[in-house]
N, C-alpha and C positions, 0 to 999 in steps of 0.2 A: 483608555483604549484596551481592548481585550488582547491578551497575549497571542492568541492564535493568528491574528492578522500580521503582526511583525514577523512571526515565525514563518508564515507562508511566503512573505516577501523575501526573506533571507533564503529560504529553500529554493524559490524560483531563481533567485540571483545566482546561487551556486550551480543549480541544474543547467541554466542556460548561459553560463559564462563561457567564453572562448577557450579558457585553459582547462576546463573540466573534461574528463573522459566521458565516454558514452555510459548510459545507465546500465547497471549490471543486470544481465538477463535473469539471474537467480532472484534478485529483488523484485523484478517485474512478475515472475512466476508466483512469488509469495504474495504480493499484493493482489494479483488476480485471484488466487485461491482464497485469500482473506475476504475478498468482496463477493465472489461468486459461488464458491464451493460450499457444500454442506459441512457441518462441523467435523464429522468423522474423517473426511478426506483432508480437511485443513489440519487436523491433528497429525496426520501422517507427514504432511509437508513440514510442520513445525519440528518434528523429531530430527530432521536433517541438521538442524542448527545447534543441537546440544545446549540449549538455553537452560539457565537455572529454573528450578520448578516454579519459583515465584513469577518469573517473566512468562513462562509457559501458561500458567493459570491466568495471569493478567490479560494475556492476549486472547485467551478463550472467553474471558468475561466480556471483552469488547466485541468479540465475534458474535456473542448473543445479541448485542444491540444491532450489529450490522445485519444479522439474519432477519430482523424485524422490518427492514426497509424492503419495499416492493422490488420484485425482480426487475421490472422495467427501469426503476430508478437506479438500481445497482448496475444495470447494463449501461445506462447513461454515464455513470461514474467511470466505468471502465473505458468507454469511448473518449471521455475527456482526458483521462490519464494517458491513453495511447496517443492522442493528439499532442499533448504536452511533451511526451517522450520523443515523438517523431520530430517535433520542432527543436527540442534540445539536442537531439542526436545528429541533426543535420548541419 
């Protein structure tokens, strides 16, 4: 079994558990920027976190792949994420 599926299940379990707090708005803003914004704007968002240079570069490498996904598919990803957050936060 691929590792991504169990990780997804554990993430959903923690997100939607009764004892968990609401999703951090800063995290939502970063994820939205990661998926939707062009790379120069995303770089500005990343600077707020004072991450090590290796982590910063790694995130920008993944951003290159995300940018290759069509805008409509990225919009669908955002809509799914927002539905999950609203379910977990209620």
